[in-house]
Every structure is written in structure tokens, then in C-alpha cells.
C-alpha positions in Angstrom: 90.8 92.2 131.7 89.2 95.6 132.5 86.5 97.1 130.4 88.9 99.8 129.1 91.5 97.2 128.1 88.9 95.1 126.3 87.7 98.2 124.4 91.3 99.0 123.5 91.8 95.4 122.3 88.6 95.5 120.3 89.7 98.8 118.7 93.1 97.3 117.7 91.4 94.2 116.3 89.0 96.3 114.3 91.9 98.4 113.0 93.8 95.2 111.9 90.6 93.9 110.2 90.1 97.2 108.4 93.7 97.3 107.2 93.7 93.8 105.7 93.2 93.8 102.0 90.1 92.2 100.7 90.6 89.0 98.7 89.4 90.7 95.5 91.9 93.5 95.7 95.5 93.3 94.7 97.2 96.2 96.4 100.8 97.1 96.5 102.7 97.2 99.8 103.2 101.0 99.3 99.5 101.5 99.2 98.9 99.3 102.2 101.6 101.2 104.2 100.0 104.5 103.2 96.6 103.2 104.1 97.7 102.0 107.6 99.4 105.4 108.2 96.3 107.3 107.3 94.1 105.2 109.5 96.4 105.5 112.5 96.7 109.3 112.1 92.9 109.6 111.8 92.4 107.5 115.0 95.0 109.7 116.9 93.2 112.8 115.7 89.9 111.4 116.8 91.2 111.0 120.3 92.1 114.8 120.4 88.7 116.4 120.9 90.1 119.9 120.2 90.6 118.9 116.5 87.0 117.9 115.9 84.7 120.2 113.9 81.9 121.5 116.1 78.5 119.9 115.2 76.9 123.3 114.6 79.5 124.0 111.9 78.7 120.6 110.2 75.0 121.3 110.4 75.4 124.8 108.9 77.6 123.4 106.1 75.1 120.7 105.3 72.1 123.0 105.6 70.6 121.1 108.5 68.9 122.8 111.4 69.1 122.0 115.1 
């Protein structure tokens, strides 16, 4: 398996782990569906670098300096 394929599989495994409800939580299937959708949308947006907020804007908003 190539390095890119192993990274893709690792990302999928991490996503599945993240989407699993904890044993302490009792969550409805509607919530779990919503949660899975939100995570998948966020991951897709993270792949599109044009949608990311530039770092200098984040620093300005938080009052941090370069």
C-alpha cells in the first residue's frame, strides 16, 4: 500500500472512531446522522485550501502578532 493510501485509510479510520458514540452517551440516530454529515462536510472543506481563513486574519482577530 502506498503512503498516500495508508494516510487515506488512517484518516477514514480516525473519522469512524470520531463518529462512534462514547459508551457514556446515549445519542439518537438523528443526532449521529447530523454529526457524521457535519464532520464529512468539514473534512471536504478542509481539503479546499481556498476556503481556509488566512492566518494573518486569525492572528488579527485574536490580537496576536506575527
